[in-house]
C-alpha positions in Angstrom: -59.7 -16.4 -72.0 -60.9 -15.7 -75.6 -58.3 -18.0 -77.1 -54.7 -19.2 -77.0 -52.0 -16.6 -76.7 -49.7 -16.6 -79.7 -46.2 -15.3 -79.2 -45.2 -12.8 -81.9 -48.7 -12.3 -83.2 -48.4 -8.5 -83.0 -45.1 -8.3 -84.8 -44.7 -5.9 -87.7 -42.0 -4.8 -90.1 -40.3 -1.5 -90.1 -43.0 1.2 -90.0 -42.1 4.1 -92.3 -45.5 5.6 -93.0 -45.3 9.3 -91.8 -48.9 9.0 -90.4 -47.9 6.2 -88.0 -45.1 8.2 -86.3 -45.0 10.2 -83.1 -43.4 13.6 -83.6 -42.4 16.1 -81.0 -41.9 19.6 -82.5 -40.4 22.4 -80.3 -39.0 25.8 -80.8 -39.6 29.5 -80.0 -43.0 31.1 -80.5 -44.2 31.7 -84.0 -41.2 30.0 -85.7 -43.5 27.6 -87.7 -44.2 24.6 -85.6 -48.0 24.7 -86.1 -47.6 25.5 -89.7 -45.5 22.5 -90.3 -47.9 20.3 -88.4 -50.8 21.6 -90.5 -49.2 20.1 -93.6 -49.5 16.5 -92.4 -52.1 14.4 -94.2 -55.5 14.1 -92.5 -54.5 16.1 -89.5 -56.9 17.3 -86.8 -55.7 19.6 -84.0 -56.4 19.3 -80.3 -56.1 23.1 -79.8 -55.3 23.8 -76.1 -54.4 27.5 -76.9 -54.9 30.0 -79.7 -52.6 29.8 -82.6 -54.3 28.2 -85.6 -56.3 31.1 -86.8 -54.5 31.4 -90.1 -53.9 27.8 -90.8 -57.4 26.7 -91.9 -57.1 23.3 -90.0 -59.7 21.0 -88.6 -59.7 21.3 -84.9 -61.4 20.9 -81.5 -60.8 23.4 -78.8 -59.6 21.6 -75.7 -60.3 23.5 -72.5 -60.2 20.7 -69.9 -58.7 17.2 -69.6 -62.1 15.7 -70.0 -62.4 17.5 -73.4 -59.2 15.8 -74.4 -60.5 12.4 -73.2 -63.6 12.7 -75.4 -61.5 13.9 -78.3 -59.1 11.0 -78.0 -61.9 8.5 -77.6 -63.5 9.7 -80.9 -60.1 9.3 -82.6 -59.6 5.8 -81.1 -63.2 4.6 -81.9 -62.6 5.3 -85.6 -65.3 6.0 -88.2 -63.3 9.0 -89.4 -60.7 9.8 -92.0 -58.1 11.5 -89.8 -54.6 10.1 -90.0 -52.8 12.4 -87.6 -53.6 14.1 -84.3 -51.8 17.3 -83.4 -51.6 18.5 -79.8 -51.0 22.3 -79.8 -49.5 22.7 -77.3 -48.6 19.7 -75.0 -47.4 22.2 -72.4 -51.0 23.3 -71.8 -52.3 19.7 -72.0 -50.0 18.7 -69.1 -51.5 21.6 -67.1 -55.0 20.4 -67.9 -54.1 16.8 -66.8 -52.6 18.2 -63.6 -55.8 20.2 -62.8 -57.9 17.0 -63.5 -55.8 14.9 -61.1 -55.8 17.6 -58.4 -59.6 17.9 -58.6 -60.1 14.1 -58.6 -57.9 13.7 -55.5 -59.0 16.9 -53.6 -55.6 18.6 -53.7 -54.4 22.0 -54.8 -51.1 20.9 -56.5 -49.6 17.5 -57.6 -46.7 18.2 -55.3 -49.1 18.1 -52.3 -49.2 14.3 -52.5 -46.2 12.6 -50.7 -43.4 10.8 -52.5 -44.1 12.3 -55.8 -47.4 10.4 -56.2 -49.3 13.4 -57.6 -46.9 13.9 -60.5 -46.8 10.2 -61.1 -50.6 10.2 -61.5 -50.4 13.1 -63.9 -47.7 11.3 -65.9 -49.6 8.0 -66.0 -52.8 9.8 -67.1 -51.1 11.4 -70.1 -49.1 8.3 -71.0 -52.2 6.1 -70.9 -54.2 8.2 -73.3 -51.4 8.9 -75.8 -50.5 5.2 -75.9 -54.0 4.2 -76.8 -54.1 6.8 -79.6 -50.8 5.6 -81.0 -51.8 2.0 -80.8 -54.9 2.6 -82.9 -52.7 3.6 -85.8 -53.1 7.4 -85.8 -50.0 9.5 -85.9 -49.3 12.0 -83.1 -47.7 15.4 -83.4 -47.0 17.1 -80.2 -46.0 20.8 -80.1 -44.2 22.4 -77.3 -42.1 25.6 -76.6 -38.4 25.8 -76.2 -36.4 27.1 -73.2 -32.8 28.1 -72.8 -31.1 26.4 -69.9 -27.7 27.4 -68.5 -25.5 24.3 -68.1 -22.6 24.5 -65.7 -20.0 21.7 -65.5 -16.6 21.6 -63.9 -15.0 22.6 -67.2 -17.4 24.9 -68.9 -20.6 26.9 -68.9 -22.9 27.0 -71.9 -26.6 27.5 -72.9 -28.7 24.5 -74.1 -32.0 24.8 -75.9 -34.5 22.2 -74.7 -38.2 21.6 -74.1 -40.0 24.0 -71.8 -41.5 20.9 -70.1 -39.5 19.5 -67.2 -39.4 16.6 -64.9 -41.5 13.5 -65.4 -43.8 15.2 -67.9 -40.7 15.9 -70.1 -39.7 12.3 -69.9 -43.1 11.1 -70.9 -43.3 13.0 -74.1 -39.7 12.3 -75.0 -40.0 8.6 -74.4 -43.2 8.4 -76.4 -41.7 10.3 -79.3 -40.1 8.6 -82.4 -38.7 12.0 -83.5 -37.7 15.0 -81.4 -37.3 17.9 -83.8 -36.1 21.4 -83.0 -37.4 24.2 -85.2 -34.6 26.7 -85.3 -33.2 29.5 -87.3 -29.9 31.3 -88.1 -29.0 34.5 -89.8 -27.5 34.4 -93.4 -26.4 37.9 -93.8 -29.6 40.0 -93.4 -31.9 37.0 -93.9 -33.3 34.6 -91.3 -33.1 31.0 -92.5 -35.4 28.6 -90.6 -34.7 24.8 -90.5 -35.3 21.6 -88.6 -32.6 20.1 -86.4 -32.8 16.3 -86.4 -29.7 15.4 -84.4 -28.9 16.6 -80.9 -25.8 18.2 -79.5 -24.7 19.6 -76.2 -26.3 22.9 -77.3 -29.8 21.5 -78.2 -32.1 18.5 -77.8 -33.1 16.6 -80.9 -33.0 13.1 -82.3 -34.8 10.6 -84.5 -35.4 6.8 -84.6 -35.2 7.1 -88.4 -31.5 6.5 -89.2 -31.5 8.6 -92.3 -33.3 11.6 -90.7 -31.0 11.4 -87.6 -27.9 11.4 -89.9 -29.2 14.4 -91.8 -28.6 16.7 -88.9 -30.5 19.6 -90.3 -33.2 19.8 -93.1 -35.2 22.6 -94.5 -38.3 23.7 -92.6 -40.9 22.2 -94.9 -43.2 19.3 -94.9 -41.8 18.2 -98.3 -38.3 18.0 -96.8 -39.4 16.1 -93.8 -41.8 13.7 -95.6 -39.1 12.7 -98.0 -37.7 10.5 -95.2 -40.9 8.5 -94.9 -43.5 6.7 -97.0 -47.0 8.0 -97.4 -50.1 5.7 -97.7 -52.6 6.6 -100.5 
């Protein structure tokens, strides 16, 4: 061993820097998820699908899981000025990870492996990489689509807006996230007003580890409104 193990040596205070958070942004197509992410300081996009043409962001196109491994390694190794990494979208990234695991294990679908082992390998692959990026001090912004689900209980039936991801992959990105934010809208007369939901209900999924942001419930769809709940390093 290199030296004695010291209990508590990795302790830190409350982390409020916006560039050291993990955000999960979701909502319907073209509602402003990528635009919001583009406003984060020092952000670079891992672009798994088109959608950044009019944002003028720094990016790398990610066509395979191996592309993402190289991208993440460059982030982790340092020697750059990027503070935030945006995965746009994490839906496609999960598919790339799935294809990688299938090719590596000679199967056609993760479900072909017994006892859920295939999906467990996909989940572990994604978690392993994102954990390393987060631990190196770079913020992560994950973008995904929304989907309406019909919920039926013994007493009622209603529609809930949630992540388009499902199963273990949904659990991975949710558990990693410090903030699950729904980009939503409502009509005010003839005008559509867009906003961020920061607190969940039975009708939608949302939540934040920042008590003040959680308590807000809804805030304006702008980086200025969101960043007001965090500190920003110079």
